[in-house]
ZAMARGU-4260 file (C-alpha; in steps of 0.2 Angstrom, whole numbers, plus 5000, padded with zeros to 4 digits):
<rodrens>
0) 5270/5230/5377 | 5286/5238/5384 | 5277/5256/5384 | 5263/5247/5394 | 5275/5241/5407
5) 5284/5257/5410 | 5266/5267/5412 | 5261/5254/5426 | 5280/5257/5436 | 5277/5275/5434
10) 5259/5278/5435 | 5255/5295/5444 | 5239/5295/5454 | 5232/5312/5446 | 5213/5319/5450
15) 5213/5333/5438 | 5202/5343/5428 | 5197/5331/5414 | 5179/5327/5422 | 5169/5337/5410
20) 5170/5322/5398 | 5159/5316/5380 | 5149/5301/5386 | 5154/5284/5377 | 5135/5282/5371
25) 5120/5291/5375 | 5100/5286/5372 | 5089/5275/5378 | 5098/5260/5385 | 5094/5244/5387
30) 5090/5247/5404 | 5077/5260/5411 | 5081/5278/5412 | 5082/5282/5429 | 5064/5286/5437
35) 5072/5298/5450 | 5067/5317/5447 | 5078/5328/5437 | 5084/5343/5443 | 5089/5358/5431
40) 5096/5375/5436 | 5090/5391/5423 | 5102/5404/5424 | 5094/5421/5421 | 5100/5434/5411
45) 5108/5450/5420 | 5102/5467/5415 | 5113/5481/5407 | 5127/5469/5406 | 5138/5482/5397
50) 5137/5494/5412 | 5139/5482/5424 | 5156/5477/5416 | 5160/5497/5415 | 5157/5499/5434
55) 5168/5483/5438 | 5183/5490/5428 | 5181/5507/5436 | 5182/5499/5454 | 5200/5493/5449
60) 5206/5510/5441 | 5215/5520/5452 | 5211/5535/5443 | 5192/5531/5444 | 5181/5540/5458
65) 5174/5521/5460 | 5190/5514/5464 | 5189/5501/5476 | 5170/5506/5483 | 5165/5490/5483
70) 5146/5486/5481 | 5135/5474/5491 | 5128/5458/5483 | 5111/5466/5486 | 5116/5483/5479
75) 5122/5473/5463 | 5107/5462/5461 | 5095/5475/5463 | 5104/5487/5450 | 5109/5473/5438
80) 5102/5456/5441 | 5087/5448/5435 | 5069/5455/5438 | 5056/5447/5450 | 5045/5449/5433
85) 5059/5439/5423 | 5060/5425/5437 | 5040/5424/5438 | 5040/5422/5419 | 5052/5408/5422
90) 5042/5398/5435 | 5027/5402/5425 | 5037/5392/5411 | 5042/5378/5423 | 5023/5376/5428
95) 5014/5374/5410 | 5027/5361/5406 | 5025/5350/5424 | 5040/5356/5433 | 5042/5363/5450
100) 5053/5377/5459 | 5066/5368/5470 | 5072/5386/5475 | 5078/5403/5470 | 5094/5411/5469
105) 5097/5426/5478 | 5095/5441/5468 | 5085/5431/5455 | 5101/5424/5447 | 5094/5407/5444
110) 5079/5395/5447 | 5081/5378/5452 | 5069/5365/5445 | 5063/5349/5446 | 5053/5336/5438
115) 5051/5320/5429 | 5061/5313/5415 | 5046/5315/5403 | 5043/5335/5410 | 5061/5340/5408
120) 5062/5334/5390 | 5047/5342/5386 | 5053/5358/5394 | 5071/5358/5387 | 5067/5351/5370
125) 5079/5337/5372 | 5080/5318/5375 | 5087/5312/5391 | 5097/5295/5392 | 5109/5285/5403
130) 5126/5286/5398 | 5142/5281/5405 | 5154/5292/5410 | 5169/5286/5416 | 5166/5272/5429
135) 5147/5281/5433 | 5129/5280/5424 | 5122/5297/5423 | 5107/5304/5415 | 5111/5316/5401
140) 5105/5326/5386 | 5107/5320/5370 | 5106/5340/5363 | 5110/5356/5371 | 5094/5362/5382
145) 5083/5374/5376 | 5069/5383/5383 | 5052/5390/5374 | 5055/5407/5364 | 5044/5418/5376
150) 5057/5415/5390 | 5073/5414/5378 | 5078/5430/5381 | 5078/5429/5401 | 5086/5412/5401
155) 5106/5412/5398 | 5107/5392/5399 | 5101/5378/5407 | 5113/5367/5420 | 5110/5349/5425
160) 5106/5339/5411 | 5122/5337/5404 | 5133/5330/5416 | 5145/5343/5418 | 5156/5340/5434
165) 5171/5347/5442 | 5186/5337/5449 | 5200/5342/5461 | 5216/5347/5455 | 5227/5335/5466
170) 5243/5327/5461 | 5251/5313/5470 | 5266/5304/5467 | 5265/5286/5463 | 5274/5276/5479
175) 5289/5269/5470 | 5288/5254/5481 | 5288/5263/5496 | 5273/5265/5507 | 5262/5278/5499
180) 5256/5286/5517 | 5266/5282/5533 | 5256/5283/5550 | 5259/5296/5561 | 5271/5297/5575
185) 5275/5310/5587 | 5293/5319/5587 | 5302/5333/5579 | 5301/5336/5562 | 5319/5339/5560
190) 5322/5320/5565 | 5331/5309/5554 | 5315/5298/5552 | 5306/5313/5544 | 5304/5321/5526
195) 5318/5332/5520 | 5314/5349/5511 | 5328/5343/5498 | 5322/5334/5484 | 5337/5334/5473
200) 5353/5326/5479 | 5371/5328/5472 | 5375/5321/5454 | 5379/5302/5456 | 5386/5290/5442
205) 5379/5272/5441 | 5381/5257/5431 | 5367/5245/5429 | 5370/5228/5420 | 5354/5219/5412
210) 5348/5203/5416 | 5337/5189/5407 | 5332/5195/5387 | 5345/5210/5389 | 5357/5202/5399
215) 5370/5208/5385 | 5367/5226/5389 | 5373/5238/5401 | 5369/5256/5406 | 5381/5267/5415
220) 5371/5284/5418 | 5377/5299/5428 | 5368/5315/5434 | 5356/5322/5448 | 5347/5310/5458
225) 5329/5314/5467 | 5326/5310/5485 | 5311/5299/5483 | 5307/5284/5492 | 5315/5269/5486
230) 5329/5257/5487 | 5341/5264/5500 | 5329/5280/5504 | 5314/5277/5516 | 5307/5294/5518
235) 5315/5305/5504 | 5308/5325/5504 | 5292/5334/5505 | 5289/5350/5511 | 5284/5357/5528
240) 5276/5374/5534 | 5293/5379/5541 | 5302/5376/5524 | 5287/5383/5512 | 5289/5397/5526
245) 5308/5400/5523 | 5307/5398/5504 | 5295/5410/5500 | 5300/5424/5511 | 5286/5421/5523
250) 5293/5422/5541 | 5294/5441/5542 | 5276/5443/5539 | 5273/5433/5557 | 5284/5441/5569
255) 5276/5459/5563 | 5259/5452/5567 | 5254/5448/5549 | 5246/5432/5549 | 5230/5435/5539
260) 5220/5441/5558 | 5202/5449/5554 | 5201/5439/5537 | 5192/5425/5531 | 5196/5411/5518
265) 5181/5403/5510 | 5187/5385/5504 | 5175/5380/5491 | 5174/5361/5486 | 5158/5350/5488
270) 5153/5336/5499 | 5167/5331/5511 | 5160/5316/5523 | 5178/5318/5533 | 5173/5319/5552
275) 5191/5321/5556 | 5196/5336/5545 | 5197/5348/5560 | 5205/5336/5572 | 5218/5330/5559
280) 5222/5349/5555 | 5225/5353/5573 | 5237/5338/5575 | 5244/5344/5560 | 5245/5362/5568
285) 5252/5355/5584 | 5265/5347/5576 | 5272/5362/5567 | 5268/5375/5581 | 5252/5382/5573
290) 5238/5389/5579 | 5223/5378/5585 | 5207/5378/5573 | 5193/5380/5585 | 5174/5377/5577
295) 5164/5392/5576 | 5176/5404/5581 | 5191/5402/5570 | 5184/5386/5559 | 5168/5385/5550
300) 5159/5372/5541 | 5146/5377/5528 | 5135/5366/5520 | 5126/5373/5504 | 5110/5364/5501
305) 5104/5345/5506 | 5121/5336/5510 | 5119/5315/5504 | 5138/5313/5503 | 5148/5298/5503
310) 5166/5296/5508 | 5177/5299/5493 | 5196/5298/5497 | 5202/5311/5484 | 5189/5323/5490
315) 5193/5319/5506 | 5211/5322/5504 | 5209/5338/5495 | 5198/5346/5509 | 5214/5341/5522
320) 5225/5348/5509 | 5216/5364/5507 | 5212/5367/5526 | 5231/5363/5532 | 5239/5372/5520
325) 5229/5388/5520 | 5229/5388/5539 | 5250/5385/5536 | 5253/5400/5527 | 5239/5411/5535
330) 5239/5405/5553 | 5227/5419/5559 | 5214/5419/5546 | 5196/5411/5549 | 5194/5397/5536
335) 5177/5393/5532 | 5174/5376/5523 | 5160/5378/5509 | 5154/5361/5503 | 5143/5362/5490
340) 5129/5349/5487 | 5138/5338/5473 | 5154/5341/5460 | 5141/5345/5447 | 5144/5362/5440
345) 5126/5369/5444 | 5129/5363/5464 | 5146/5371/5464 | 5141/5388/5456 | 5126/5390/5467
350) 5136/5386/5482 | 5149/5400/5476 | 5133/5413/5474 | 5129/5409/5491 | 5148/5411/5497
355) 5147/5428/5489 | 5129/5432/5493 | 5133/5428/5512 | 5150/5436/5511 | 5157/5420/5518
360) 5175/5426/5514 | 5185/5440/5506 | 5195/5429/5499 | 5188/5411/5489 | 5200/5396/5487
365) 5193/5384/5471 | 5205/5368/5470 | 5194/5362/5458 | 5192/5364/5438 | 5184/5356/5421
370) 5191/5358/5404 | 5184/5375/5396 | 5180/5366/5379 | 5172/5351/5384 | 5161/5361/5398
375) 5143/5366/5393 | 5144/5384/5388 | 5131/5389/5400 | 5142/5383/5416 | 5158/5392/5409
380) 5147/5409/5406 | 5139/5406/5424 | 5156/5403/5433 | 5161/5419/5424 | 5145/5430/5429
385) 5148/5423/5447 | 5167/5428/5448 | 5159/5445/5441 | 5149/5448/5456 | 5162/5443/5467
390) 5174/5456/5459 | 5161/5469/5462 | 5160/5464/5479 | 5179/5466/5483 | 5182/5445/5484
395) 5194/5437/5477 | 5188/5420/5466 | 5205/5410/5465 | 5206/5393/5454 | 5219/5381/5448
400) 5225/5384/5431 | 5225/5364/5430 | 5237/5350/5430 | 5238/5344/5412 | 5246/5359/5403
405) 5236/5363/5389 | 5226/5349/5387 | 5230/5346/5368 | 5226/5328/5365 | 5221/5317/5349
410) 5204/5316/5357 | 5202/5334/5360 | 5211/5341/5344 | 5214/5358/5353 | 5223/5366/5365
415) 5212/5371/5380 | 5212/5377/5396 | 5203/5376/5413 | 5187/5383/5420 | 5183/5393/5430
420) 5201/5400/5430 | 5197/5406/5413 | 5185/5421/5419 | 5194/5439/5417 | 5186/5441/5436
425) 5193/5426/5443 | 5211/5424/5447 | 5221/5407/5438 | 5234/5401/5449 | 5248/5390/5440
430) 5262/5380/5446 | 5280/5378/5449 | 5292/5366/5453 | 5303/5371/5470 | 5321/5363/5472
435) 5327/5368/5491 | 5344/5366/5500 | 5346/5356/5514 | 5341/5373/5523 | 5326/5376/5515
440) 5334/5390/5506 | 5330/5391/5487 | 5341/5381/5476 | 5332/5384/5459 | 5314/5386/5453
445) 5305/5382/5436 | 5288/5381/5428 | 5279/5364/5432 | 5280/5351/5420 | 5285/5332/5421
450) 5291/5321/5409 | 5296/5303/5411 | 5308/5290/5403 | 5315/5273/5408 | 5332/5267/5409
455) 5329/5252/5416 | 5313/5240/5420 | 5312/5226/5432 | 5330/5224/5430 | 5330/5223/5412
460) 5340/5236/5401 | 5333/5239/5383 | 5346/5245/5370 | 5340/5263/5371 | 5329/5273/5383
465) 5313/5272/5383 | 5303/5288/5385 | 5284/5288/5391 | 5280/5306/5388 | 5271/5319/5398
470) 5264/5317/5416 | 5258/5333/5421 | 5262/5351/5423 | 5254/5368/5427 | 5239/5373/5416
475) 5239/5389/5405 | 5237/5395/5387 | 5222/5406/5380 | 5203/5406/5384 | 5196/5404/5364
480) 5185/5390/5369 | 5170/5397/5379 | 5161/5394/5364 | 5161/5376/5358 | 5155/5361/5349
485) 5160/5343/5352 | 5158/5329/5339 | 5162/5312/5342 | 5163/5300/5358 | 5176/5293/5368
490) 5181/5275/5361 | 5179/5283/5344 | 5188/5300/5347 | 5181/5316/5347 | 5187/5333/5344
495) 5182/5350/5350 | 5178/5365/5337 | 5181/5382/5346 | 5170/5396/5341 | 5176/5410/5355
500) 5183/5414/5371 | 5184/5427/5384 | 5192/5444/5378 | 5208/5449/5385 | 5205/5458/5402
505) 5214/5476/5402 | 5225/5470/5415 | 5233/5458/5403 | 5234/5473/5390 | 5252/5470/5388
510) 5251/5451/5383 | 5250/5447/5363 | 5232/5441/5357 | 5215/5444/5360 | 5211/5432/5373
515) 5211/5429/5392 | 5227/5422/5394 | 5230/5410/5410 | 5238/5409/5423 | 5241/5425/5433
520) 5254/5420/5445 | 5261/5403/5452 | 5265/5394/5467 | 5273/5376/5472 | 5264/5362/5464
525) 5275/5350/5458 | 5273/5333/5467 | 5290/5327/5466 | 5295/5343/5477 | 5277/5343/5484
530) 5271/5345/5503 | 5265/5333/5517 | 5246/5332/5521 | 5242/5323/5536 | 5222/5313/5537
535) 5216/5299/5546 | 5208/5283/5538 | 5199/5270/5549 | 5203/5281/5564 | 5223/5279/5560
540) 5232/5295/5555 | 5242/5295/5540 | 5256/5308/5533 | 5252/5309/5515 | 5270/5314/5506
545) 5273/5321/5489 | 5256/5330/5486 | 5254/5342/5473 | 5245/5349/5459 | 5236/5367/5457
550) 5228/5362/5473 | 5242/5365/5483 | 5248/5382/5475 | 5228/5389/5476 | 5226/5389/5494
555) 5243/5394/5498 | 5241/5410/5486 | 5222/5412/5494 | 5231/5412/5512 | 5244/5426/5506
560) 5230/5438/5499 | 5222/5437/5514 | 5237/5441/5523 | 5238/5457/5508 | 5221/5462/5513
565) 5225/5461/5533 | 5240/5474/5527 | 5228/5484/5519 | 5214/5486/5531 | 5231/5489/5543
570) 5233/5504/5534 | 5214/5511/5535 | 5211/5503/5517 | 5195/5493/5510 | 5197/5474/5504
575) 5208/5472/5488 | 5198/5461/5478 | 5201/5452/5464 | 5220/5446/5465 | 5223/5447/5446
580) 5222/5466/5441 | 5236/5469/5455 | 5247/5455/5450 | 5254/5465/5434 | 5257/5480/5440
585) 5267/5475/5457 | 5283/5484/5462 | 5300/5478/5458 | 5305/5464/5471 | 5288/5458/5476
590) 5287/5443/5463 | 5300/5430/5458 | 5300/5429/5437 | 5301/5411/5435 | 5313/5407/5419
595) 5319/5393/5410 | 5332/5384/5420 | 5345/5368/5415 | 5356/5361/5422 | 5375/5354/5417
600) 5370/5340/5429 | 5356/5334/5419 | 5355/5316/5418 | 5367/5307/5403 | 5368/5289/5397
605) 5379/5275/5389 | 5371/5260/5385 | 5382/5247/5379 | 5375/5232/5368 | 5384/5219/5359
610) 5401/5227/5363 | 5394/5244/5355 | 5391/5259/5366 | 5379/5274/5361 | 5378/5288/5372
615) 5364/5299/5374 | 5361/5318/5379 | 5348/5325/5390 | 5335/5327/5377 | 5339/5310/5368
620) 5334/5302/5385 | 5317/5311/5385 | 5312/5308/5368 | 5309/5294/5355 | 5322/5293/5342
625) 5338/5302/5338 | 5332/5320/5341 | 5350/5328/5340 | 5361/5338/5350 | 5353/5350/5363
630) 5352/5367/5355 | 5341/5382/5354 | 5326/5372/5347 | 5324/5365/5363 | 5319/5375/5379
635) 5330/5373/5395 | 5326/5360/5406 | 5334/5348/5418 | 5333/5331/5421 | 5336/5320/5436
640) 5335/5299/5439 | 5328/5291/5452 | 5325/5271/5458 | 5309/5261/5459 | 5308/5245/5470
645) 5310/5230/5460 | 5324/5236/5449 | 5319/5250/5438 | 5327/5267/5435 | 5318/5281/5428
650) 5323/5300/5422 | 5312/5314/5425 | 5312/5331/5416 | 5308/5347/5425 | 5303/5364/5416
655) 5297/5356/5400 | 5277/5359/5401 | 5266/5349/5388 | 5249/5344/5383 | 5243/5327/5388
660) 5244/5318/5371 | 5237/5303/5376 | 5242/5284/5379 | 5251/5276/5363 | 5257/5294/5357
665) 5274/5288/5352 | 5283/5302/5357 | 5292/5308/5372 | 5298/5326/5377 | 5294/5329/5358
670) 5278/5334/5361 | 5284/5349/5373 | 5295/5356/5359 | 5290/5363/5343 | 5290/5349/5328
675) 5285/5347/5310 | 5276/5330/5313 | 5260/5332/5305 | 5250/5326/5321 | 5257/5339/5330
680) 5259/5353/5318 | 5252/5371/5325 | 5255/5365/5344 | 5265/5377/5352 | 5271/5371/5369
685) 5270/5379/5386 | 5286/5387/5390 | 5291/5398/5404 | 5300/5416/5399 | 5306/5431/5405
690) 5292/5441/5411 | 5273/5433/5409 | 5271/5416/5403 | 5257/5403/5401 | 5266/5391/5415
695) 5267/5402/5428 | 5261/5418/5424 | 5269/5434/5432 | 5279/5421/5443 | 5279/5417/5462
700) 5276/5430/5476 | 5291/5434/5487 | 5280/5434/5502 | 5285/5448/5512 | 5289/5460/5499
705) 5273/5455/5490 | 5260/5458/5505 | 5269/5474/5513 | 5266/5481/5495 | 5248/5483/5501
710) 5252/5494/5517
</rodrens>
């Protein structure tokens, strides 16, 4: 009961990459199966794939005569794409099963087909039924779709019948009793009634005397305090373009004219019903001294396919975040918001293919993900093919690595990573916590990973800490689950069996293991130290504070990569292409390594009950039971406390990245750490380390030095 109360107190509004969920039930429901036409996308096999792979590798090999001699989409398709005859065979297959061709993909990469439920069941040898996925009802195949033997060698997979979707990687802190959004008012960003860049306040000591049931309990706690809205703190902290620019060493670039001019960042998402996206971004820009975005000059909105979108608060906020913060980092770059028809995998992949084919940007920023082990293999593989086309065209596809650590849970039973960031031809963007001083200089940085524990709940003090465990953190780990099977169902528990992933790319040769590892690089993602976003609701402009997730990191890194492309062009070079291969050989002084960080001021507590006082170390405050004193068994992390309206005091940890064990797991920070508990045996936590690590990759760029390395 107490854990339930605690969870409701500090619940965090997170839209993250758990969208490709196994349904609660499948099959013919009592209600009739939807009579609406079914649409599926058939992905066609490339020709001579091994030669294509070798060619792409040579494009990134400075010793090769092919180095950075990019191909156009049409050149790639003509040499390696499916043939017109293969496409004709697929069309004939669809026709004999009573399905129509909705459209042909560029380069014959796919065929979009439509038809009745009965025709689809017959064509793809499966049964379709109404299933509940989250709060919605969808049509979904009971078994993996299959095509007839005569076209099986041509079709690599079928998407659209297994309910797979992607989700924004956006994390927003709970309001802590303060307004979660503040109406916009003109005025200087330095005014007292504005957010501070400083999220960690000097250590304090406080004593709480419990009331009610536990009126004989008192708690004295001491340590760092968070600058978050709550009793005595009206605004708290959130980052602005000015604070991020100073912290990441970007300001020197703009003085030299390097701001992304001549480059286009394609922001890939879906739908987007906001009619105020451009106008809100321009108020944001005016407030912070950024150039205005002018439609069809330096700002474009490209809809791929039919747009039948309805308003969605999270998707809308994601769009505003991506536009405002890509513009904040690269104010001279053109922005092209590319909207897929829906958040279905097939629609997103088709939109990405069109973005590459039409060259709508030299950088593609994707702040969305699915979970590799729960996304259909056909979808994961086609995301990979699409990123390979981009890499061969000199385009970098940048995707967030996820917001839930390694996703390990009782439901999945496996440590998993995000897709499409898992592709060896994409660049995976992880996250960090950025702690700034009041003048926006860096106080410290850590890998993004938050856990929460309570010292007081609604003015009640227990006789012990109440850890609730992992909240969220940078996604990372190894891609070992591209090919997989899923058993069980939501409500009954289910598990993922992994049968293989993406092989380790050459640029990760120094990393142990045989699989592709995530992430490659990192940027600010912790919502506790997150950014401000400006967006409208019912014709009223609101500041949205403490926005984070790898949704924040991805557009900002993509914008910096656009500036790097500008520097390459200024030096007479071609576009740089995929970012990841360069990151592992950058000169010294261009990337800040993110390593474990601790604090002598992490929170400790002394709880007195019936005259007996028990002291708790920072580790003990964050873990159930007596875990003993902090020692080498535990990775370094630090903690800070904050107050919530209503009389609650919580402690949050920074730098301990974990997996989402699920509600009622019965563990706190322990889930982040090596353990002998039977249900966690073999689970290795994500941890920052010297050099590359599975939380922050190689680290975070040092703005000007990083971009100047490409001049």
